[in-house]
C-alpha positions as MATLAB code, in Angstrom:
seq = 'XXXXXXXXXXXXXXXXXXXXXXXXXXXXXXXXXXXXXXXXXXXXXXXXXXXXXXXXXXXXXXXXXXXXXXXXXXXXXXXXXXXXXXXXXXXXXXXXXXXXXXXXXXXXXXXXXXXXXXXXXXXXXXXXXXXXXXXXXXXXXXXXXXXXXXXXXXXXXXXXXXXXXXXXXXXXXXXXXXXXXXXXXXXXXXXXXXXXXXXXXXXXXXXXXXXXXXXXXXXXXXXXXXXXXXX';
ca = [
      12.351   18.454   -2.123;
       8.968   18.359   -3.736;
       5.224   18.643   -3.327;
       3.602   15.241   -3.980;
       0.007   14.055   -4.121;
      -0.288   10.551   -2.618;
      -3.161    8.153   -3.576;
      -3.834    4.775   -1.862;
      -6.746    2.547   -2.890;
      -5.459   -1.051   -2.601;
      -7.843   -2.124    0.200;
     -11.079   -0.916    1.791;
      -9.209    2.150    3.107;
      -9.172    4.814    0.390;
      -6.833    7.692    1.331;
      -5.267   10.810   -0.131;
      -2.442   12.938    1.312;
      -0.228   15.813    0.206;
       3.393   16.251    1.291;
       5.603   19.312    0.839;
       9.283   19.056    1.532;
       8.801   15.810    3.403;
       6.012   17.136    5.657;
       2.377   16.095    5.501;
       0.178   19.113    4.899;
      -3.149   17.400    3.922;
      -4.772   14.078    4.533;
      -8.149   12.326    4.189;
      -9.258    8.696    4.559;
     -12.511    6.910    3.706;
     -13.395    3.272    4.459;
     -15.747    0.962    2.528;
     -16.261   -2.679    1.797;
     -13.269   -4.238   -0.083;
     -12.345   -1.222   -2.164;
     -15.729    0.508   -2.009;
     -14.018    3.438   -0.320;
     -12.422    4.235   -3.693;
     -15.828    5.535   -4.858;
     -15.012    8.682   -2.857;
     -11.616    9.126   -4.528;
     -12.717   11.703   -7.061;
     -14.124   14.007   -4.402;
     -11.108   13.472   -2.098;
      -8.645   14.310   -4.865;
     -10.595   17.384   -5.920;
     -10.483   18.602   -2.309;
      -6.741   17.976   -2.033;
      -6.132   19.850   -5.314;
      -8.298   22.712   -4.160;
      -6.335   22.891   -0.966;
      -2.976   23.176   -2.635;
      -4.259   25.515   -5.340;
      -5.755   27.854   -2.774;
      -2.309   27.973   -1.052;
      -0.463   28.478   -4.376;
       1.477   25.238   -3.915;
       2.507   23.683   -7.201;
       2.618   19.859   -7.464;
       5.699   18.095   -8.709;
       4.462   14.519   -8.832;
       1.703   12.053   -8.031;
       2.525    8.945   -6.051;
       0.182    5.973   -6.190;
       0.130    2.703   -4.318;
       0.715    0.125   -7.111;
      -0.336   -3.169   -5.499;
      -0.908   -5.865   -4.877;
      -4.398   -5.497   -3.496;
      -8.003   -5.009   -4.635;
      -8.214   -5.265   -8.430;
     -10.931   -2.635   -8.717;
      -9.303   -0.347   -6.086;
      -5.923   -0.422   -7.787;
      -7.402    0.345  -11.196;
      -9.346    3.311   -9.858;
      -6.293    4.652   -7.985;
      -3.840    4.278  -10.866;
      -6.340    5.650  -13.428;
      -6.869    8.723  -11.206;
      -3.130    9.224  -10.698;
      -2.393    8.967  -14.397;
      -5.216   11.404  -15.284;
      -3.811   14.007  -12.956;
      -0.311   13.515  -14.311;
      -1.588   14.028  -17.865;
      -3.666   17.041  -16.983;
      -1.025   18.838  -14.956;
       2.091   17.487  -16.642;
       3.400   15.810  -13.456;
       5.748   12.905  -12.746;
       4.212    9.535  -11.792;
       5.692    7.613   -8.813;
       4.721    3.999   -8.012;
       4.979    2.784   -4.361;
       4.609   -0.952   -3.600;
       1.693   -1.479   -1.267;
       3.341   -4.036    0.993;
       6.490   -1.946    1.345;
       4.472    1.205    2.464;
       2.697   -0.921    5.062;
       6.077   -1.384    6.809;
       6.598    2.374    7.223;
       4.452    2.901   10.383;
       6.161   -0.095   12.050;
       9.596    1.411   11.424;
       8.551    5.015   12.328;
       7.095    3.867   15.637;
      10.205    1.753   16.386;
       7.888   -1.104   17.270;
      10.480   -3.838   16.671;
      13.629   -4.073   18.762;
      15.296   -7.232   17.394;
      17.957   -6.326   14.804;
      17.428   -9.525   12.846;
      13.593   -9.375   12.808;
      11.680   -9.567    9.546;
       8.530   -7.668    8.591;
       5.661   -9.535    6.882;
       2.918   -7.206    5.687;
      -0.211   -9.083    4.543;
      -3.226   -8.175    2.455;
      -6.311  -10.428    2.448;
      -6.680  -12.211   -0.867;
      -9.847  -14.117   -0.012;
     -10.242  -17.644    1.410;
      -6.996  -18.667    3.121;
      -4.792  -16.748    0.788;
      -2.819  -13.536    1.380;
      -0.547  -11.297   -0.583;
       2.730  -11.002    1.379;
       6.437  -10.412    1.331;
       9.303  -10.472    3.810;
      11.469   -7.391    4.468;
      14.321   -6.718    6.875;
      14.417   -3.570    8.964;
      16.071   -1.600    6.168;
      13.168   -2.614    3.849;
      15.462   -4.862    1.836;
      13.299   -7.602    0.279;
      14.217  -10.981    1.811;
      11.402  -12.858    0.036;
       9.532  -11.358   -2.940;
       5.871  -10.591   -3.045;
       3.707  -13.664   -3.527;
       0.168  -15.020   -3.148;
       0.469  -17.465   -0.176;
      -1.988  -20.062    1.051;
      -1.694  -19.839    4.852;
      -0.632  -22.990    6.710;
       1.453  -23.594    9.750;
       4.476  -24.289    7.508;
       4.106  -21.315    5.055;
       6.830  -19.200    6.707;
       8.472  -21.921    8.859;
      11.957  -21.773    7.178;
      12.269  -18.111    8.148;
      10.535  -18.475   11.556;
      13.004  -21.178   12.575;
      15.817  -18.640   12.069;
      14.470  -15.290   13.358;
      11.441  -13.383   14.592;
       8.774  -12.380   12.042;
       6.205   -9.630   12.708;
       2.928  -10.144   10.790;
       0.546   -7.268   10.235;
      -2.164   -6.040    7.839;
      -5.731   -7.347    7.288;
      -4.370  -10.689    5.989;
      -2.570  -11.389    9.268;
      -5.816  -12.144   10.945;
      -5.883  -15.456    9.087;
      -2.560  -16.493   10.571;
      -3.121  -15.938   14.317;
      -4.859  -19.335   14.907;
      -2.730  -21.211   12.367;
       0.827  -19.919   12.808;
       1.730  -20.110   16.495;
       5.466  -20.498   16.167;
       7.360  -18.905   19.088;
       9.050  -16.471   16.666;
       5.724  -15.340   15.154;
       4.502  -11.987   16.449;
       1.397  -10.008   15.386;
       0.785   -6.230   15.265;
      -2.746   -4.991   14.979;
      -4.128   -1.816   13.382;
      -1.843   -1.495   10.379;
      -3.392   -0.670    7.006;
      -1.963    0.869    3.796;
      -2.603    4.608    3.940;
      -1.463    7.478    1.715;
       0.324    9.201    4.597;
       2.776    6.236    4.943;
       3.764    6.565    1.264;
       5.634    9.827    1.877;
       9.190    8.652    2.756;
       9.140    6.067   -0.028;
       7.754    8.480   -2.611;
      10.209   11.231   -1.642;
      13.105    8.797   -2.035;
      11.903    7.806   -5.503;
      11.473   11.418   -6.498;
      15.035   12.299   -5.463;
      16.342    9.295   -7.357;
      14.245   10.278  -10.388;
      12.520    6.862  -10.230;
       9.468    7.747  -12.343;
       6.971    5.616  -14.261;
       5.824    5.996  -17.889;
       2.421    7.558  -17.509;
       1.158    6.051  -20.768;
       2.097    2.468  -20.105;
       2.174    1.997  -16.345;
      -0.228   -0.589  -14.868;
      -0.760   -1.774  -11.287;
       0.858   -4.894   -9.927;
      -2.207   -7.151   -9.643;
      -0.181  -10.323   -8.848;
      -3.127  -12.506   -9.877;
      -5.325  -12.272  -12.927;
      -8.807  -10.851  -12.454;
     -11.489  -13.566  -12.526;
     -15.046  -12.436  -13.133;
     -17.746  -14.296  -11.189;
     -21.263  -14.716  -12.570;
     -23.747  -12.992  -10.338;
     -26.299  -15.152   -8.556;
     -29.836  -14.747   -9.841;
     -32.101  -12.594   -7.744;
     -35.000  -14.459   -6.091;
];
């Protein structure tokens, strides 16, 4: 097993965690407005590193949530992870954001139906969400996409089996998608502590990223908006 530093900055919840041999030994979370929590990332990482150094625990890898999500948040998180990997000669692990959001659902055994699908959602502004569909073994049933939410967006799957929607993007669906197979779970957000089982699996499988060339999965191109003039 390994000691891994986990970094998650894809939404307004910026979080850092440390796992050793599959057990969480450190965790901190800060919230801000749409990625603003990532402003605290440097301090949070320093405190996590100080904690492990003071306990003489050597790191083996850094895991980072790789998107989709906030463009700025992802850039900050990945840049921090790559910097630590360079400075300490560590392996880099990328964990898909939507996949890690499914972890608390599975750990809590929230879903009973064997054929149910999981649909994590991240708010992408207006009526758009970043989402994907997974089965209970986290096998991808429908790949990650940027979806405009309508009553028919997921109908072909809802007609066949239950789908559980969760994440900050799911709030857009509650009034629009009222199919009898549509279920909603509140209070789920991407956090560093949920990355651990996925990062551990990738570490054991030696599924590492190239520190020099790795970039986040933005899904959509960044579009700069001209600021409104101050009155």
